[in-house]
LUMKEDO-292120 format. One record per atom (N, C-alpha, C, O): atom name; residue number from 1; residue in three letters; x, y, z. Coordinates in nm, 2 decimals, padded with zeros to 4 digits, m for minus. Layout:
// LUMKEDO-292120
{rec "CA", NUM, "ala", {X, Y, Z}}
...
This chain:
// LUMKEDO-292120
{rec "N", 1, "met", {22.28, 09.81, 08.95}}
{rec "CA", 1, "met", {22.26, 09.92, 08.88}}
{rec "C", 1, "met", {22.35, 09.91, 08.75}}
{rec "O", 1, "met", {22.46, 09.86, 08.75}}
{rec "N", 2, "leu", {22.30, 09.95, 08.64}}
{rec "CA", 2, "leu", {22.39, 09.94, 08.51}}
{rec "C", 2, "leu", {22.42, 10.10, 08.47}}
{rec "O", 2, "leu", {22.33, 10.19, 08.44}}
{rec "N", 3, "ser", {22.54, 10.12, 08.48}}
{rec "CA", 3, "ser", {22.59, 10.24, 08.46}}
{rec "C", 3, "ser", {22.65, 10.26, 08.31}}
{rec "O", 3, "ser", {22.74, 10.18, 08.27}}
{rec "N", 4, "leu", {22.61, 10.36, 08.24}}
{rec "CA", 4, "leu", {22.65, 10.37, 08.11}}
{rec "C", 4, "leu", {22.73, 10.51, 08.09}}
{rec "O", 4, "leu", {22.68, 10.60, 08.14}}
{rec "N", 5, "ala", {22.84, 10.53, 08.02}}
{rec "CA", 5, "ala", {22.89, 10.66, 08.00}}
{rec "C", 5, "ala", {22.94, 10.64, 07.85}}
{rec "O", 5, "ala", {22.98, 10.54, 07.81}}
{rec "N", 6, "glu", {22.94, 10.77, 07.79}}
{rec "CA", 6, "glu", {22.99, 10.80, 07.65}}
{rec "C", 6, "glu", {23.13, 10.84, 07.66}}
{rec "O", 6, "glu", {23.15, 10.94, 07.72}}
{rec "N", 7, "phe", {23.23, 10.75, 07.61}}
{rec "CA", 7, "phe", {23.37, 10.80, 07.60}}
{rec "C", 7, "phe", {23.43, 10.70, 07.51}}
{rec "O", 7, "phe", {23.37, 10.61, 07.46}}
{rec "N", 8, "ile", {23.56, 10.72, 07.49}}
{rec "CA", 8, "ile", {23.64, 10.62, 07.42}}
{rec "C", 8, "ile", {23.72, 10.53, 07.50}}
{rec "O", 8, "ile", {23.79, 10.56, 07.59}}
{rec "N", 9, "gln", {23.70, 10.41, 07.46}}
{rec "CA", 9, "gln", {23.75, 10.30, 07.56}}
{rec "C", 9, "gln", {23.91, 10.30, 07.56}}
{rec "O", 9, "gln", {23.97, 10.32, 07.45}}
{rec "N", 10, "thr", {23.96, 10.30, 07.68}}
{rec "CA", 10, "thr", {24.11, 10.29, 07.69}}
{rec "C", 10, "thr", {24.15, 10.16, 07.74}}
{rec "O", 10, "thr", {24.07, 10.06, 07.73}}
{rec "N", 11, "asn", {24.26, 10.14, 07.78}}
{rec "CA", 11, "asn", {24.30, 10.01, 07.84}}
{rec "C", 11, "asn", {24.27, 09.98, 07.98}}
{rec "O", 11, "asn", {24.35, 09.97, 08.07}}
{rec "N", 12, "arg", {24.15, 09.97, 08.00}}
{rec "CA", 12, "arg", {24.08, 09.95, 08.13}}
{rec "C", 12, "arg", {24.01, 09.84, 08.14}}
{rec "O", 12, "arg", {23.96, 09.80, 08.03}}
{rec "N", 13, "glu", {23.99, 09.76, 08.24}}
{rec "CA", 13, "glu", {23.92, 09.64, 08.23}}
{rec "C", 13, "glu", {23.76, 09.68, 08.21}}
{rec "O", 13, "glu", {23.69, 09.77, 08.26}}
{rec "N", 14, "lys", {23.71, 09.58, 08.11}}
{rec "CA", 14, "lys", {23.57, 09.59, 08.09}}
{rec "C", 14, "lys", {23.48, 09.53, 08.17}}
{rec "O", 14, "lys", {23.50, 09.42, 08.21}}
{rec "N", 15, "ala", {23.36, 09.60, 08.20}}
{rec "CA", 15, "ala", {23.27, 09.54, 08.30}}
{rec "C", 15, "ala", {23.20, 09.43, 08.25}}
{rec "O", 15, "ala", {23.18, 09.42, 08.13}}
{rec "N", 16, "gly", {23.16, 09.34, 08.33}}
{rec "CA", 16, "gly", {23.08, 09.21, 08.31}}
{rec "C", 16, "gly", {22.99, 09.19, 08.43}}
{rec "O", 16, "gly", {22.98, 09.26, 08.52}}
{rec "N", 17, "leu", {22.92, 09.08, 08.41}}
{rec "CA", 17, "leu", {22.84, 09.04, 08.52}}
{rec "C", 17, "leu", {22.89, 09.04, 08.66}}
{rec "O", 17, "leu", {22.83, 09.09, 08.75}}
{rec "N", 18, "ser", {23.00, 08.99, 08.67}}
{rec "CA", 18, "ser", {23.07, 08.98, 08.81}}
{rec "C", 18, "ser", {23.21, 09.07, 08.81}}
{rec "O", 18, "ser", {23.29, 09.07, 08.90}}
{rec "N", 19, "val", {23.22, 09.14, 08.71}}
{rec "CA", 19, "val", {23.34, 09.21, 08.70}}
{rec "C", 19, "val", {23.33, 09.38, 08.70}}
{rec "O", 19, "val", {23.28, 09.43, 08.59}}
{rec "N", 20, "tyr", {23.35, 09.45, 08.79}}
{rec "CA", 20, "tyr", {23.35, 09.61, 08.80}}
{rec "C", 20, "tyr", {23.44, 09.64, 08.70}}
{rec "O", 20, "tyr", {23.55, 09.57, 08.69}}
{rec "N", 21, "gly", {23.41, 09.74, 08.62}}
{rec "CA", 21, "gly", {23.49, 09.80, 08.52}}
{rec "C", 21, "gly", {23.40, 09.90, 08.45}}
{rec "O", 21, "gly", {23.29, 09.95, 08.49}}
{rec "N", 22, "leu", {23.45, 09.93, 08.32}}
{rec "CA", 22, "leu", {23.38, 10.02, 08.24}}
{rec "C", 22, "leu", {23.32, 09.94, 08.11}}
{rec "O", 22, "leu", {23.39, 09.86, 08.07}}
{rec "N", 23, "ser", {23.21, 09.95, 08.05}}
{rec "CA", 23, "ser", {23.15, 09.89, 07.95}}
{rec "C", 23, "ser", {23.18, 09.96, 07.83}}
{rec "O", 23, "ser", {23.18, 10.09, 07.83}}
{rec "N", 24, "asp", {23.22, 09.89, 07.71}}
{rec "CA", 24, "asp", {23.26, 09.97, 07.60}}
{rec "C", 24, "asp", {23.13, 09.96, 07.50}}
{rec "O", 24, "asp", {23.15, 09.96, 07.38}}
{rec "N", 25, "lys", {23.00, 09.94, 07.54}}
{rec "CA", 25, "lys", {22.89, 09.91, 07.46}}
{rec "C", 25, "lys", {22.80, 10.04, 07.47}}
{rec "O", 25, "lys", {22.69, 10.03, 07.42}}
{rec "N", 26, "ser", {22.82, 10.14, 07.53}}
{rec "CA", 26, "ser", {22.74, 10.24, 07.55}}
{rec "C", 26, "ser", {22.68, 10.31, 07.45}}
{rec "O", 26, "ser", {22.59, 10.39, 07.46}}
{rec "N", 27, "asn", {22.74, 10.28, 07.32}}
{rec "CA", 27, "asn", {22.68, 10.37, 07.20}}
{rec "C", 27, "asn", {22.63, 10.27, 07.11}}
{rec "O", 27, "asn", {22.61, 10.30, 06.99}}
{rec "N", 28, "ile", {22.60, 10.16, 07.14}}
{rec "CA", 28, "ile", {22.53, 10.05, 07.06}}
{rec "C", 28, "ile", {22.41, 10.00, 07.12}}
{rec "O", 28, "ile", {22.41, 09.91, 07.20}}
{rec "N", 29, "pro", {22.28, 10.06, 07.08}}
{rec "CA", 29, "pro", {22.14, 10.03, 07.13}}
{rec "C", 29, "pro", {22.13, 09.88, 07.16}}
{rec "O", 29, "pro", {22.11, 09.84, 07.27}}
{rec "N", 30, "leu", {22.15, 09.80, 07.05}}
{rec "CA", 30, "leu", {22.12, 09.66, 07.07}}
{rec "C", 30, "leu", {22.18, 09.59, 07.19}}
{rec "O", 30, "leu", {22.12, 09.52, 07.27}}
{rec "N", 31, "glu", {22.33, 09.63, 07.19}}
{rec "CA", 31, "glu", {22.40, 09.57, 07.29}}
{rec "C", 31, "glu", {22.35, 09.63, 07.44}}
{rec "O", 31, "glu", {22.36, 09.57, 07.55}}
{rec "N", 32, "val", {22.31, 09.74, 07.43}}
{rec "CA", 32, "val", {22.29, 09.81, 07.55}}
{rec "C", 32, "val", {22.16, 09.74, 07.60}}
{rec "O", 32, "val", {22.15, 09.72, 07.72}}
{rec "N", 33, "leu", {22.07, 09.71, 07.52}}
{rec "CA", 33, "leu", {21.92, 09.66, 07.56}}
{rec "C", 33, "leu", {21.95, 09.53, 07.60}}
{rec "O", 33, "leu", {21.90, 09.48, 07.70}}
{rec "N", 34, "glu", {22.05, 09.45, 07.54}}
{rec "CA", 34, "glu", {22.08, 09.31, 07.59}}
{rec "C", 34, "glu", {22.14, 09.32, 07.74}}
{rec "O", 34, "glu", {22.11, 09.24, 07.83}}
{rec "N", 35, "asp", {22.23, 09.42, 07.75}}
{rec "CA", 35, "asp", {22.27, 09.42, 07.88}}
{rec "C", 35, "asp", {22.17, 09.45, 07.99}}
{rec "O", 35, "asp", {22.19, 09.40, 08.10}}
{rec "N", 36, "ile", {22.06, 09.53, 07.96}}
{rec "CA", 36, "ile", {21.95, 09.57, 08.04}}
{rec "C", 36, "ile", {21.88, 09.44, 08.07}}
{rec "O", 36, "ile", {21.88, 09.40, 08.18}}
{rec "N", 37, "glu", {21.84, 09.38, 07.97}}
{rec "CA", 37, "glu", {21.77, 09.24, 07.98}}
{rec "C", 37, "glu", {21.85, 09.15, 08.06}}
{rec "O", 37, "glu", {21.80, 09.09, 08.16}}
{rec "N", 38, "glu", {21.96, 09.13, 08.04}}
{rec "CA", 38, "glu", {22.06, 09.04, 08.13}}
{rec "C", 38, "glu", {22.05, 09.07, 08.28}}
{rec "O", 38, "glu", {22.05, 08.99, 08.37}}
{rec "N", 39, "ala", {22.05, 09.21, 08.30}}
{rec "CA", 39, "ala", {22.04, 09.25, 08.44}}
{rec "C", 39, "ala", {21.92, 09.23, 08.49}}
{rec "O", 39, "ala", {21.92, 09.20, 08.61}}
{rec "N", 40, "lys", {21.80, 09.24, 08.42}}
{rec "CA", 40, "lys", {21.68, 09.24, 08.47}}
{rec "C", 40, "lys", {21.64, 09.08, 08.51}}
{rec "O", 40, "lys", {21.56, 09.05, 08.60}}
{rec "N", 41, "ser", {21.71, 08.99, 08.45}}
{rec "CA", 41, "ser", {21.71, 08.85, 08.47}}
{rec "C", 41, "ser", {21.79, 08.80, 08.60}}
{rec "O", 41, "ser", {21.76, 08.70, 08.66}}
{rec "N", 42, "asn", {21.87, 08.88, 08.64}}
{rec "CA", 42, "asn", {21.97, 08.86, 08.76}}
{rec "C", 42, "asn", {21.93, 08.96, 08.88}}
{rec "O", 42, "asn", {21.99, 08.96, 08.99}}
{rec "N", 43, "ala", {21.82, 09.04, 08.86}}
{rec "CA", 43, "ala", {21.81, 09.13, 08.98}}
{rec "C", 43, "ala", {21.67, 09.18, 08.99}}
{rec "O", 43, "ala", {21.60, 09.19, 08.89}}
{rec "N", 44, "asp", {21.61, 09.20, 09.11}}
{rec "CA", 44, "asp", {21.47, 09.26, 09.12}}
{rec "C", 44, "asp", {21.46, 09.39, 09.07}}
{rec "O", 44, "asp", {21.36, 09.42, 09.00}}
{rec "N", 45, "ile", {21.54, 09.48, 09.09}}
{rec "CA", 45, "ile", {21.52, 09.62, 09.03}}
{rec "C", 45, "ile", {21.65, 09.64, 08.95}}
{rec "O", 45, "ile", {21.76, 09.60, 08.99}}
{rec "N", 46, "val", {21.63, 09.70, 08.83}}
{rec "CA", 46, "val", {21.74, 09.74, 08.76}}
{rec "C", 46, "val", {21.74, 09.89, 08.75}}
{rec "O", 46, "val", {21.63, 09.93, 08.71}}
{rec "N", 47, "ile", {21.83, 09.98, 08.78}}
{rec "CA", 47, "ile", {21.85, 10.11, 08.76}}
{rec "C", 47, "ile", {21.96, 10.14, 08.66}}
{rec "O", 47, "ile", {22.08, 10.11, 08.68}}
{rec "N", 48, "val", {21.91, 10.21, 08.55}}
{rec "CA", 48, "val", {22.00, 10.25, 08.45}}
{rec "C", 48, "val", {22.04, 10.39, 08.50}}
{rec "O", 48, "val", {21.96, 10.48, 08.54}}
{rec "N", 49, "phe", {22.17, 10.41, 08.48}}
{rec "CA", 49, "phe", {22.22, 10.53, 08.55}}
{rec "C", 49, "phe", {22.33, 10.58, 08.42}}
{rec "O", 49, "phe", {22.44, 10.52, 08.39}}
{rec "N", 50, "pro", {22.29, 10.68, 08.36}}
{rec "CA", 50, "pro", {22.38, 10.73, 08.22}}
{rec "C", 50, "pro", {22.48, 10.85, 08.29}}
{rec "O", 50, "pro", {22.44, 10.94, 08.36}}
{rec "N", 51, "his", {22.58, 10.83, 08.25}}
{rec "CA", 51, "his", {22.68, 10.95, 08.29}}
{rec "C", 51, "his", {22.71, 11.01, 08.17}}
{rec "O", 51, "his", {22.78, 10.95, 08.09}}
{rec "N", 52, "trp", {22.66, 11.13, 08.13}}
{rec "CA", 52, "trp", {22.68, 11.19, 08.01}}
{rec "C", 52, "trp", {22.68, 11.36, 08.03}}
{rec "O", 52, "trp", {22.67, 11.42, 08.14}}
{rec "N", 53, "gly", {22.71, 11.40, 07.91}}
{rec "CA", 53, "gly", {22.69, 11.56, 07.90}}
{rec "C", 53, "gly", {22.83, 11.62, 07.86}}
{rec "O", 53, "gly", {22.94, 11.56, 07.87}}
{rec "N", 54, "thr", {22.82, 11.74, 07.83}}
{rec "CA", 54, "thr", {22.93, 11.82, 07.80}}
{rec "C", 54, "thr", {22.95, 11.92, 07.91}}
{rec "O", 54, "thr", {22.85, 11.98, 07.95}}
{rec "N", 55, "glu", {23.06, 11.94, 07.97}}
{rec "CA", 55, "glu", {23.08, 12.05, 08.07}}
{rec "C", 55, "glu", {23.03, 12.17, 08.02}}
{rec "O", 55, "glu", {23.04, 12.21, 07.90}}
{rec "N", 56, "tyr", {22.97, 12.24, 08.13}}
{rec "CA", 56, "tyr", {22.91, 12.38, 08.10}}
{rec "C", 56, "tyr", {22.81, 12.40, 07.98}}
{rec "O", 56, "tyr", {22.78, 12.51, 07.95}}
{rec "N", 57, "val", {22.75, 12.29, 07.93}}
{rec "CA", 57, "val", {22.64, 12.28, 07.84}}
{rec "C", 57, "val", {22.51, 12.25, 07.92}}
{rec "O", 57, "val", {22.49, 12.14, 07.97}}
{rec "N", 58, "tyr", {22.43, 12.33, 07.93}}
{rec "CA", 58, "tyr", {22.30, 12.32, 08.02}}
{rec "C", 58, "tyr", {22.19, 12.24, 07.95}}
{rec "O", 58, "tyr", {22.10, 12.20, 08.02}}
{rec "N", 59, "arg", {22.20, 12.22, 07.83}}
{rec "CA", 59, "arg", {22.07, 12.16, 07.75}}
{rec "C", 59, "arg", {22.12, 12.02, 07.71}}
{rec "O", 59, "arg", {22.23, 12.00, 07.67}}
{rec "N", 60, "pro", {22.02, 11.93, 07.71}}
{rec "CA", 60, "pro", {22.05, 11.80, 07.64}}
{rec "C", 60, "pro", {22.08, 11.81, 07.50}}
{rec "O", 60, "pro", {22.03, 11.90, 07.43}}
{rec "N", 61, "asp", {22.17, 11.73, 07.46}}
{rec "CA", 61, "asp", {22.19, 11.73, 07.32}}
{rec "C", 61, "asp", {22.13, 11.62, 07.25}}
{rec "O", 61, "asp", {22.06, 11.54, 07.31}}
{rec "N", 62, "tyr", {22.14, 11.60, 07.13}}
{rec "CA", 62, "tyr", {22.06, 11.49, 07.05}}
{rec "C", 62, "tyr", {22.08, 11.35, 07.11}}
{rec "O", 62, "tyr", {21.99, 11.27, 07.14}}
{rec "N", 63, "ser", {22.21, 11.32, 07.14}}
{rec "CA", 63, "ser", {22.24, 11.19, 07.20}}
{rec "C", 63, "ser", {22.18, 11.17, 07.32}}
{rec "O", 63, "ser", {22.13, 11.05, 07.34}}
{rec "N", 64, "gln", {22.18, 11.25, 07.41}}
{rec "CA", 64, "gln", {22.10, 11.24, 07.56}}
{rec "C", 64, "gln", {21.96, 11.25, 07.52}}
{rec "O", 64, "gln", {21.89, 11.18, 07.60}}
{rec "N", 65, "gln", {21.89, 11.29, 07.42}}
{rec "CA", 65, "gln", {21.74, 11.31, 07.41}}
{rec "C", 65, "gln", {21.73, 11.17, 07.34}}
{rec "O", 65, "gln", {21.63, 11.11, 07.39}}
{rec "N", 66, "tyr", {21.80, 11.10, 07.25}}
{rec "CA", 66, "tyr", {21.80, 10.97, 07.20}}
{rec "C", 66, "tyr", {21.79, 10.86, 07.32}}
{rec "O", 66, "tyr", {21.69, 10.78, 07.34}}
{rec "N", 67, "trp", {21.90, 10.86, 07.39}}
{rec "CA", 67, "trp", {21.92, 10.76, 07.51}}
{rec "C", 67, "trp", {21.80, 10.77, 07.61}}
{rec "O", 67, "trp", {21.76, 10.67, 07.67}}
{rec "N", 68, "thr", {21.75, 10.91, 07.64}}
{rec "CA", 68, "thr", {21.65, 10.90, 07.73}}
{rec "C", 68, "thr", {21.52, 10.84, 07.69}}
{rec "O", 68, "thr", {21.45, 10.77, 07.77}}
{rec "N", 69, "lys", {21.49, 10.87, 07.56}}
{rec "CA", 69, "lys", {21.38, 10.79, 07.51}}
{rec "C", 69, "lys", {21.40, 10.65, 07.49}}
{rec "O", 69, "lys", {21.30, 10.58, 07.49}}
{rec "N", 70, "phe", {21.51, 10.60, 07.47}}
{rec "CA", 70, "phe", {21.55, 10.46, 07.46}}
{rec "C", 70, "phe", {21.54, 10.38, 07.58}}
{rec "O", 70, "phe", {21.51, 10.26, 07.58}}
{rec "N", 71, "phe", {21.59, 10.45, 07.70}}
{rec "CA", 71, "phe", {21.57, 10.39, 07.84}}
{rec "C", 71, "phe", {21.44, 10.39, 07.89}}
{rec "O", 71, "phe", {21.41, 10.29, 07.95}}
{rec "N", 72, "tyr", {21.35, 10.49, 07.86}}
{rec "CA", 72, "tyr", {21.21, 10.51, 07.90}}
{rec "C", 72, "tyr", {21.13, 10.40, 07.83}}
{rec "O", 72, "tyr", {21.05, 10.34, 07.89}}
{rec "N", 73, "asp", {21.14, 10.38, 07.70}}
{rec "CA", 73, "asp", {21.08, 10.27, 07.62}}
{rec "C", 73, "asp", {21.12, 10.14, 07.66}}
{rec "O", 73, "asp", {21.07, 10.04, 07.61}}
């Protein structure tokens, strides 16, 4: 599972292939695509799980619409 979230990176350990943590690439399409391709080469199934949204806002914003299309394509 490849989990992505939009946030400002703090002093937390960054995620990697064998390290659990937080990715600092969630706003850079090319690097996200590379992460997805790497995950595909190391797994039978890849699930992209975005964690996003603004509290109490019930419609997708531009960023969510962009990333939804990006992941679908």
